[in-house]
Residue, then its C-alpha position, 0 to 999 in steps of 0.5 A: x655610582x661605580x667603583x674606581x681602580x687605580x691600581x690597575x696599569x695604563x694600557x697600552x695599544x699594540x704597535x706593529x713590529x718596528x722592523x716590520x713597520x720601518x719598511x712601509x708607511x702603514x699605519x703603525x698603532x693598533x689602537x686600543x682594543x674594546x677591552x683596553x679601552x673600558x679598563x683605561x677608562x676605569x682609571x679615571x677618579x671622575x673629577x667634579x672640577x677636571x682640570x684635564x677640561x678646564x685647563x689642559x684641553x684647547x677645545x674644553x672636552x667634557x672629558x670625565x663624562x665621555x670617558x664614563x660612558x667608555x667604563x659603562x659601554x655606551x660608546x656611541x653616548x661617549x661620541x656624541x659628547x665628544x663631537x659636540x666640541x670637537x670635530x677632528x676628535x679622530x685627528x687629535x686623539x692620535x696626533x695631539x700631544x696630550x702629555x703636555x696638553x689634557x694628560x699633563x693636568x690629569x690628578x692621576x698622575x700624582x699617584x701613577x701614569x695619567x689616564x690615556x685621554x688621547x688613545x680613549x678619545x681615538x678609539x671611540x671616534x674610530x669606532x664612530x667612523x667605522x660604524x657611521x655614527x653622526x653627532x647628531x646636530x641638524x642644521x638650521x634653516x638656510x640663511x642665504x648667506x655664502x662663505x668662502x674658507x681658504x684652505x681645507x686643513x684643520x681650521x678650514x674643515x672644522x669652520x666648514x661643518x660649524x657654518x654649515x650648521x649654523x645655515x650658511x652655505x660654504x665653498x672651500x678653495x684649497x690649492x692641492x688635488x685633494x681636500x685635507x690640508x695638513x692631515x693629507x699632505x703633512x702628516x705621514x700616513x705611518x701616522x694617520x692614514x688617509x681614510x681617516x679624513x676622508x670621513x669628514x669631508x664626505x660629512x661636510x660634503x653631505x651637509x651641503x659643502x662645496x669643495x674647489x681643489x686645484x684653486x689657488x687664491x692670488x693666482x686663479x681667483x683674486x680677493x677682490x673676486x670673492x669679496x667684492x664682484x662675479x661668480x665667486x662673490x661671498x659674504x665673508x671669507x676666512x682664511x685658513x691656510x696655515x703656515x706653509x712656508x718651511x724656513x731655510x738656513x742662510x749658511x753656505x751651500x744652503x743652495x746645493x742639490x738634495x738640501x730639502x724643505x721639510x715639507x717638500x720631502x714629506x709630500x715627495x715621500x708619502x704621497x702618489x698621484x692620487x694626491x698630487x700631480x708632480x712631486x715638488x723635489x725628486x728624492x735622491x736615495x743614498x747612503x745617509x739622510x741628515x734631518x736637522x729639527x727637533x719637533x714633530x716635522x722632524x720625526x715625521x721626516x727622519x721616519x719617513x727616510x728610513x722607509x724611503x731606504x736609507x741606510x743611515x738616518x741622523x737627527x741633529x738638534x741643538x739643543x739637548x732632548x730634554x728641550x725637544x718639542x716634539x711629541x715623546x712617543x714619535x721620538x720613542x718610534x723613531x729610535x725603535x724603528x733605528x734613528x740615530x740622534x745628535x743632540x747639541x749639534x748645528x750646521x755651520x756649512x753644507x759641503x759638495x759640488x753639485x750636490x750635499x755630500x757632506x754637512x760640517x757642524x759645531x758643538x752647541x752648549x745651553x746657555x740662559x733661557x730665551x723668551x720661549x723659556x727654553x735654554x739658548x743653545x751656544x756654539x763652542x769655538x772649535x768644536x767643528x766635525x764634519x759628517x756624510x749626508x747624501x740628503x738633508x732635510x731642514x724640519x726648522x719650523x714653518x711661517x705664513x706666506x705674506x703674499x696671501x695676507x698682502x692679497x686680501x690687505x691684511x695686517x701682519x704681527x710678528x709673521x702671522x695675520x693680526x686678529x680680534x678676539x673673534x678672529x676677524x682681520x683688518x679687512x671687513x668680512x675676512x677672518x682667520x684662523x689656525x696656523x695663519x694666526x698662531x704660526x705652526x701650532x696643534x691639530x686641536x688649536x686648529x679646530x679651536x679656532x676653526x669653531x671660534x671662527x665659524x661664531x665669529x662669522x656667524x655674528x658677523x652675518x647675522x647681526x644687524x649693524x650697531x647691535x651687540x653680537x651675542x654668542x651663538 
């Protein structure tokens, strides 16, 4: 039995200096060294009923088991355990808010900082990618069944790999120029470099998966062509399109030039012609960029604005810092890089002639909690103030595009696709997963849903009518 060392401090991976990294889009986090990873792993107390895995991890990682392998230097064995439960371990390790998931349940937090589970996962996953390790799972015999997956984000990619392993043929339809969905078109390079997702896409191709990019379902291809007739006919369809419609504000001046949705701003600011034919908007870099919102997307936008060359970048949020839903680490990175924050402030109207020039805001105070449990912001009468802004970005959340659901004749509930426990929809043979079902959520919940949808589709394709479906 190995000895534990709770006196070890939590290891901190190196980051590029803030003044250097704010000038480019290269990834800022250098990750654990091998020594750091092995030291950090020694802080795990190896719980017999680990709350980090049982209650904190959406994909039910066997966390103490693979951490123990890291302590012993058995990195490939650690990867084997991780990859059995997570198709996108490197993305989850780098992007998911472990502080409110697995690490919030770590028992070590009662005597010190929790074990850095996410950074250990990213360390192993990066090593696996660099070494070319695979999870070792062999595909089942071909079933002759064909599945269409609409969308190539985390849910779609996870489902694709799991379905291929079950012997089904898979074709993934992606409306963008390249596959990857959110991980390519929504996450800036300074957080998650594009080459990190390319390995999984190649892995899916090597397993026989087909990607058809630049194809938009309900524009280039109808739902009936996928389900009923034609060369594209499939035995089942998975909608993994995500929540892609950015919310706008219904206030005066919202139609002015240089008032942008966050998704358009991130695509135009972060991607070159390798990934897009034409930017959705033209970004005019001026003196001040004001970003409204407090989540991860808002942090991506303010940090992108700095790198584009805005002299001043301001993040305005209608609640206090305590209520901000985004990752604390991303917020600290933004502060280090020079972003300014204005809390308890909400927009009233945008001012300007053709383009936005100023934003009139109002100070807020926190009232009783809303249904999410967070204090509801209320405007303070007579507290209006004005700020200069050459560009405004609205990072106010995302919704599911109802047009695609309507094209398949699906039921919506509270703005997302209504599904049963196995992620089947109201139309036979059509399943949905990820943000299309949950609303804008995490990479890890999309992975969980993609895997669950693959199980549901497999049961649908292999069960005879009236047969009781069993977990596969």
